[in-house]
C-alpha positions in Angstrom: 0.0 0.0 0.0 2.8 2.4 0.9 4.5 1.6 -2.5 1.3 2.4 -4.3 0.9 5.8 -2.6 4.6 6.6 -3.3 4.1 5.8 -7.0 0.9 7.8 -7.2 2.7 10.8 -5.6 5.6 10.6 -8.0 3.2 10.4 -10.9 1.2 13.4 -9.8 4.3 15.4 -9.1 5.8 14.5 -12.5 2.5 15.6 -14.2 2.6 18.9 -12.5 6.2 19.4 -13.5 5.4 18.6 -17.1 2.4 20.9 -17.2 4.5 23.7 -15.8 6.9 23.4 -18.8 4.1 23.3 -21.4 2.9 26.4 -23.3 -0.2 27.7 -21.6 -2.9 30.0 -23.0 -1.2 32.9 -21.2 2.2 32.5 -22.9 3.1 35.3 -25.3 2.4 34.2 -28.9 5.2 33.5 -31.4 3.9 36.0 -34.0 4.0 39.5 -32.5 0.4 40.7 -32.4 -0.3 44.1 -34.0 -2.8 44.9 -31.3 -2.1 44.7 -27.5 -3.0 41.1 -26.3 -5.6 40.8 -23.6 -3.3 39.0 -21.1 -0.9 39.9 -18.3 2.2 41.7 -19.7 5.5 43.0 -18.4 6.0 46.7 -18.1 8.3 46.6 -21.1 5.7 44.9 -23.2 3.0 47.3 -21.9 5.1 50.2 -23.1 5.7 48.6 -26.5 2.0 48.8 -27.2 0.9 51.8 -25.2 3.8 54.3 -25.8 4.4 53.8 -29.5 2.3 53.9 -32.7 3.2 50.3 -33.5 4.9 47.4 -31.7 7.7 47.3 -34.3 9.7 50.2 -35.5 9.2 49.2 -39.1 5.5 49.9 -38.7 5.8 53.1 -36.6 5.1 56.1 -38.8 7.1 58.3 -36.4 10.2 56.1 -36.6 13.0 56.7 -39.2 16.6 56.7 -40.0 18.1 60.0 -41.3 20.2 60.2 -44.5 22.4 63.2 -45.3 23.6 64.8 -48.5 26.0 67.7 -49.0 24.4 70.7 -50.5 25.8 72.2 -53.7 26.0 75.8 -54.7 27.1 77.5 -51.5 30.7 78.8 -50.9 32.4 78.8 -47.5 35.7 80.6 -48.3 37.7 77.3 -48.2 36.2 76.7 -44.7 38.5 79.3 -43.1 35.8 80.2 -40.6 34.9 83.6 -42.0 31.6 82.5 -43.6 29.0 80.5 -41.8 25.4 79.4 -42.6 23.3 77.8 -39.9 19.9 77.4 -38.3 17.8 77.0 -41.4 14.1 77.8 -41.5 11.4 75.5 -42.6 11.5 75.0 -46.4 8.5 76.3 -48.3 7.6 75.9 -52.0 6.5 79.1 -53.8 6.8 80.4 -57.3 7.9 77.0 -58.7 10.9 76.7 -56.3 11.9 75.9 -52.8 12.9 78.6 -50.4 15.0 78.4 -47.2 16.2 81.2 -44.9 19.2 80.9 -42.5 21.7 82.7 -40.2 24.5 84.0 -42.4 27.7 85.4 -40.9 30.6 86.8 -43.0 33.2 88.4 -40.9 36.9 89.1 -41.0 37.8 86.4 -38.5 36.2 83.3 -37.0 34.4 83.7 -33.6 36.8 84.7 -30.8 34.6 84.6 -27.7 32.7 87.4 -25.9 35.8 89.0 -24.2 37.7 89.4 -27.5 34.7 90.4 -29.6 34.5 93.9 -31.3 32.2 95.6 -33.8 33.8 93.4 -36.5 35.1 90.3 -34.6 32.3 87.9 -33.6 31.9 86.4 -30.2 30.0 83.3 -31.4 29.1 81.7 -34.7 25.7 83.5 -34.8 27.1 86.9 -33.8 27.3 89.8 -36.3 24.9 87.8 -38.5 22.1 88.6 -40.9 19.3 86.4 -42.3 19.9 85.4 -45.9 18.0 83.1 -48.2 18.5 80.6 -51.0 16.3 78.9 -53.6 16.3 75.6 -55.3 14.3 73.6 -57.9 15.4 70.1 -56.6 16.4 70.6 -52.9 20.0 69.5 -53.5 21.5 72.4 -55.4 20.8 75.9 -54.0 21.3 79.4 -55.3 22.0 82.0 -52.7 19.8 85.1 -53.2 21.4 87.3 -50.6 20.2 89.1 -47.5 16.6 89.0 -46.5 16.6 90.6 -43.0 19.6 92.9 -42.4 20.8 94.1 -39.0 18.9 97.3 -38.3 20.8 100.4 -37.3 21.3 101.3 -33.7 19.6 101.6 -31.3 17.0 99.2 -32.8 16.7 95.8 -31.4 18.9 93.3 -33.3 21.5 95.8 -34.3 24.2 93.5 -33.1 22.9 90.4 -34.8 19.7 88.9 -36.2 19.6 85.1 -36.4 17.7 81.8 -36.3 14.7 82.8 -38.4 11.6 80.8 -39.3 8.8 81.5 -41.8 5.1 81.7 -41.5 2.6 82.1 -44.3 -0.7 83.6 -43.1 -3.6 84.8 -45.3 -1.4 85.1 -48.4 1.4 87.1 -46.7 4.8 86.1 -45.3 6.1 86.6 -41.8 9.6 86.0 -40.5 10.3 85.5 -36.8 13.9 85.7 -35.5 16.2 86.4 -32.6 17.5 90.0 -32.2 20.7 90.6 -30.3 21.7 94.0 -29.1 25.0 92.9 -27.5 27.6 90.3 -28.2 26.4 86.8 -27.5 27.9 85.4 -24.3 28.0 88.7 -22.3 24.8 87.9 -20.4 22.7 84.9 -21.0 22.2 85.4 -24.7 19.5 88.1 -24.2 17.6 88.1 -27.5 13.8 88.7 -27.6 11.8 87.5 -30.7 11.4 90.1 -33.5 9.4 89.9 -36.7 9.4 91.2 -40.3 6.7 90.8 -42.9 6.4 90.8 -46.7 4.0 90.3 -49.6 6.5 88.0 -51.3 9.0 85.4 -50.1 11.6 87.4 -52.1 10.9 90.5 -50.0 11.3 93.3 -49.4 10.8 92.7 -45.7 9.5 95.3 -43.4 10.7 95.1 -39.8 8.3 96.1 -37.0 11.3 96.8 -34.7 9.2 95.7 -31.8 9.4 92.7 -29.5 6.8 90.1 -30.5 7.5 87.6 -27.8 9.3 89.1 -24.8 11.6 87.3 -22.4 10.0 86.1 -19.2 10.1 88.1 -16.0 12.9 87.8 -13.5 13.6 84.3 -12.1 11.4 82.5 -14.7 12.8 79.9 -17.0 12.8 82.1 -20.1 14.0 85.3 -18.5 17.2 85.6 -20.6 16.6 83.9 -23.9 13.9 82.9 -26.4 15.6 81.0 -29.2 14.5 79.3 -32.3 11.0 80.8 -32.8 9.1 78.2 -34.9 5.5 79.0 -36.1 2.9 76.6 -37.3 -0.8 77.1 -38.0 -2.9 74.9 -35.8 -6.5 75.0 -34.5 -7.1 78.3 -36.3 -4.2 80.0 -34.5 -0.5 80.6 -34.8 1.3 78.1 -32.5 4.9 79.5 -32.1 7.3 77.1 -30.3 10.6 78.3 -28.9 13.6 77.2 -26.8 15.1 78.7 -23.7 18.3 78.1 -21.8 18.1 78.3 -18.0 19.5 77.0 -14.7 22.7 79.0 -14.9 26.1 78.1 -16.5 27.8 75.6 -16.7 24.7 73.5 -15.9 22.3 74.9 -18.5 19.0 73.2 -19.2 17.3 73.6 -22.5 13.6 73.1 -22.9 10.8 74.1 -25.3 7.9 76.5 -24.8 4.8 77.5 -26.7 3.1 80.8 -27.3 -0.1 81.3 -29.4 -1.7 84.2 -31.2 -4.6 85.0 -33.6 -2.5 87.4 -35.6 1.1 87.3 -36.8 1.6 90.6 -34.9 0.4 89.2 -31.7 -0.3 89.5 -28.9 1.3 86.0 -28.2 0.2 84.3 -25.0 2.6 81.9 -23.4 1.2 78.5 -22.5 0.7 78.1 -18.7 2.2 74.6 -18.8 5.5 75.8 -20.3 7.9 74.2 -20.9 5.9 71.8 -23.0 9.0 69.8 -24.1 11.7 68.9 -21.7 14.4 68.1 -24.2 15.7 69.3 -27.6 18.5 71.7 -28.5 16.6 73.3 -31.4 12.9 73.5 -32.2 11.5 71.4 -35.0 7.9 70.4 -35.2 5.3 69.5 -37.9 1.6 68.7 -38.2 1.0 64.9 -38.0 -2.5 63.3 -38.1 -4.7 65.4 -35.7 -1.7 66.7 -33.7 1.9 67.9 -33.7 5.1 65.8 -33.9 8.4 67.1 -32.6 12.1 66.2 -33.2 13.9 66.4 -29.9 17.6 66.3 -30.5 20.3 66.6 -27.8 19.9 67.9 -24.2 17.5 66.6 -21.6 16.3 63.2 -20.5 14.3 62.6 -23.7 16.8 63.6 -26.3 17.1 61.5 -29.5 13.4 61.0 -29.6 10.5 61.9 -31.8 7.5 62.9 -29.8 3.8 63.4 -30.5 1.0 65.5 -29.0 -2.7 65.3 -29.9 -3.2 68.8 -28.7 0.1 70.5 -29.5 0.8 70.9 -25.8 1.1 67.5 -24.0 3.8 65.5 -25.8 4.7 61.8 -25.5 7.6 59.8 -26.8 6.7 58.1 -30.1 10.0 56.6 -31.1 13.7 56.5 -30.2 16.0 57.5 -33.1 19.7 58.2 -33.9 21.7 60.6 -36.0 19.0 63.3 -35.8 19.4 66.4 -37.9 20.6 69.4 -35.9 18.5 72.6 -36.3 16.2 70.8 -38.8 14.1 72.9 -41.1 11.8 70.4 -42.8 9.8 70.8 -46.0 6.2 70.8 -44.6 3.6 71.2 -47.3 0.8 71.5 -44.7 2.6 73.7 -42.2 0.2 76.6 -42.7 -3.0 74.9 -43.9 -4.5 74.3 -40.5 -4.8 70.7 -41.5 -6.7 68.1 -39.4 -4.7 65.3 -41.0 -1.0 66.2 -41.0 0.9 64.1 -43.5 4.4 64.3 -42.1 7.8 65.0 -43.6 10.4 63.4 -45.9 13.2 65.9 -46.1 14.6 69.3 -45.1 17.7 71.3 -44.4 19.8 71.1 -41.3 23.3 72.2 -40.2 26.6 70.9 -39.0 28.4 73.2 -36.5 32.1 73.6 -35.9 32.7 72.1 -39.3 36.4 71.6 -39.1 37.3 72.5 -35.5 37.0 75.4 -33.2 39.9 77.4 -34.6 37.9 78.1 -37.7 34.5 77.7 -36.1 31.7 77.9 -38.6 28.6 75.9 -39.7 27.4 74.5 -43.0 24.0 73.6 -44.3 23.1 70.1 -45.4 20.1 68.2 -46.7 18.5 65.4 -44.6 16.0 62.8 -45.8 13.7 60.6 -43.7 10.4 58.7 -43.7 8.2 60.4 -41.2 5.4 60.6 -43.8 2.0 58.8 -44.0 2.3 58.9 -47.8 5.7 57.2 -48.1 6.8 53.7 -47.3 10.6 53.4 -47.5 11.8 50.2 -45.7 15.5 51.4 -45.9 14.6 54.3 -43.7 13.1 52.0 -41.0 16.3 50.0 -40.2 17.1 49.6 -36.5 20.7 50.9 -36.5 23.4 52.7 -38.4 26.7 50.8 -38.7 29.8 52.8 -37.9 33.4 51.8 -38.5 35.6 51.4 -35.3 37.3 54.7 -36.1 34.1 56.6 -35.4 34.0 55.1 -31.9 37.8 55.6 -31.3 37.3 59.3 -32.0 35.2 59.4 -28.8 38.3 58.7 -26.8 39.2 59.5 -23.3 40.5 63.1 -22.6 43.8 63.7 -20.7 42.0 64.2 -17.4 40.2 60.9 -17.7 43.4 59.1 -18.6 45.1 60.6 -15.6 42.3 59.5 -13.3 42.4 55.9 -14.6 46.2 55.9 -14.2 45.9 57.0 -10.6 43.4 54.3 -9.9 45.6 51.7 -11.3 48.6 53.0 -9.3 46.6 52.8 -6.1 45.7 49.1 -6.8 49.3 48.3 -7.4 50.4 50.1 -4.2 47.8 48.2 -2.2 49.3 44.9 -3.3 52.6 45.7 -1.8 
């Protein structure tokens, strides 16, 4: 009898063990479901369905790789640092050609820092600059047309430098928003309120209002010193103008994005009470997407190297993680000003590369980027999961002398402790 009970217990125990190793109805399926399964999921799997537009990057309309092409047609004085082009606007298509505006500096020397700057020697790459523009029929070869927004005479705001412009088309007219410096950059927190000029044509002439359109914030607020990268879109019948500010004091600056809205290009603009609305991103690049707004958030902050999406243009969520993002991207957005309720996304634009060949000849160049962030394009090559780099790219990110000294000291301590 005892032997029988023992055999029965062994059989039951073995059966339980076998059943525990079998696939149950709660096991995750072999084929990744397109919709979130109705079963217990890990937090990672919950995020995979809840946080992104698709469970695979290949199917996520807001995931892409970025491809870059050198622009033809622009001269940089053999890259000696005396000519710089940076911070391009959105690209628009008018009169049978593409237009882009950008910060243009042409000075006798490269930037020398705030302490060495003069009326002719720039402190920074965007100092002593004007806003120029170029046109193209294919987006690859550009013809520079010259100055669009010059520096106004003293004592008008922006007499030191005008830079980082972006374009708005509103009721058949054109409006340019930009930063206006009245002192050399770097002397005090890059104080540069937003100014505006307007025109009946993208070719100008442009009329400056010589008034602050969006003022810096009051003392001790996050945007008290700087409102950079003004970036207007038409959304919900209004002008949604996004901007960046630096705060938290040097050397630990924090960069975040805010929003101000208006019913007229001349203002008044009302800053959103939830500002900052984006906690990351060095420059400001957004575009209509579906019923909401998508944002490229490069560099700086906990959520850098992401593309984010907001259904209301205010509350953004991470939609994808990406790499090699375009700096200061100015996309071609056909529906930027149509107040669309079905934004179609972007496929290309103009960006910049700064400090092109080192700090001694510090200057920036413009380049073209391409991507697939469009509901109307399906480019599988843009949806790959990584970019392969040769080992030399990684070795260039080597230790600095201070880090090498620290490691050497740590090794010496270990050796001494052995003795």
